[in-house]
N, C-alpha and C positions, 0 to 999 in steps of 0.2 A: 328276770333271768337274762334277758337280752343285754342289759347293761353289764352284768357280770361277765357274760361271754365277750362282749366288746373289750372290756378292760383285761380280758385273758387271765383273770385271777381264779384259778381252779378251785381254791378253797372257798370262794364266794358264790359259786354256781350252785344253786340249790338243786337237789334231786327231785324228779317229778313226784315222788312219794311225799316229800316235805311239802311241796305245793298243794298236794291233795289234802294233807293234814291241816294246813293252814286255811284252807278255804271250806266253806260249808258244802260246796258242790264238788263233785268228783270230776277231774279233768284227766282224760287219757293222754298218753304220750303223743298220739297223732293229733289230738285236738290242740294240744299245747304247741306243737310244731306249726300247725295251721295258723293259730293266732300270732306266732312269731312272724311268719311269712306275710301275713296281712299287714302287720305293723310295719315291717320293713318296706313293703310296698307303699303304704300310706306316707312314710317318711322318705320315700324315694331313695332308700339305702343311705340316707345322709344322717349319720349318727353323731358326727363330730361338729361342734360349734367352737370356733376360736373366741376366746375371751381376752380381755386385757391382761389377764394373768399369764397366758401363754406368751404374749408379746413381752411382757415384763421379764419373764424367765429368759427369753432370748436376749434382751437388753442386758440382763445381769451377766450372762455368759460372755457378752461382748465387752463389758466393762462399764459399770455404772459410774465409776470415777476414772477420769483420765489421768494419765501420769503428769500432765502439765497443770493439773488443778491445784488451787491453794485456797486457804481460808481467807476471809475478809481481813483477818488480823495480819495477814502476809506470811504466816507460818505454813510449812508443808503439812499436808494432811496426814492423819495417823490411821493406824488400823481401826481404831475406835470409830472414827469418822466414816470409813468405808462401811463398817458394819451398820452404823446409824443410817446411811443413806439407803442401804438395802432394806433395813427394817422399816424405815418410813415409807419407802416406795411401795413396799407390799402392803403396809397398813393402809395407805391412801388407795391402793388398788382394790383391796377388800372392801373399803367403804364405797368406792365407785361402783362395784358390782352389786351392791345393794340398791343402787338407783337404776331402776329399769328405764326410766326416761333418758338418763345420760348414756346408758349403753346402747339404746336404740337410735339416738340422734347422732352419735359420733362413731367413726370406725374404732374398733378395739385397739388398733395400733396407735391411734391418736390419744385415746384415753390412757394407755400405758406410758405414752410419752409425757403426758401432763403429770402423771404420778411421779415419774422420774424427776421432772422439772421441779415439782413441789417438794420432793425430798431433798434434792440438791439445795434448793433455796432454804429449807428448814434447817439444814446443816451448815448454813452460812458459808457456802462456797463462793469464792470471789466472783466467779461468773457462772451462775446456775445453768446457763444455756449458751454455748459458744459455737463457733463454726464447725469444730470437729464433731460435736454432738448433732448439729443440724445435718451434716453429711452422713453420720452413722444411722441416725433415726429417720431422717427424711422429712422432717417438719421443721419449719422456721419458728422462732419464738412467737412471731406475730400470729401464726396460725393456731397456736396453743391457746391463745387468749380467749377464744370463743368457748372453749371447753371449761376453762377456769371459771 
C-alpha cells in the first residue's frame, strides 16, 4: 500500500477491506496505519532510490546524440541512428540493473554514462565520447573504463 501511495496512483491503492480479504488474518485500519508508520520510520522516510535509469532519462532529455555527431562512414546521422542509440542505451541500462554488484560498486550516474557510451559505440558514431559529452555528463572517457 505504501508503494502505491508513494507513486500516487489512486487506482493502485488497495482498500483496507481488500487487504483483509487477501490475508488470513484480519487487519484493522488503525493497525495498518501503525504498520505503515513503523515502516516509514525504519526507512527514515527515504522511499526513493536513484537508479541508472533515472540518470539515463535525464541524459536522454539532454540529448543522447549531439548535433555535431557523425557516423564512422563520415555521413550525418539519421533519425534511425538516434532511435538506435536510445534503444541500446536503455537495453544496456536494464542489463546493468540486473547486476547488483555493478550497481553497488559504482554511482548510478556513472553506470548511466557507460550505458550511453556503449550505445554510441554500438551505433558506430565517429566519436562515442567527446569533450561536449564529458562536459554534459561530468565523466571523462578514462573514468568510464573501470565500469566497462
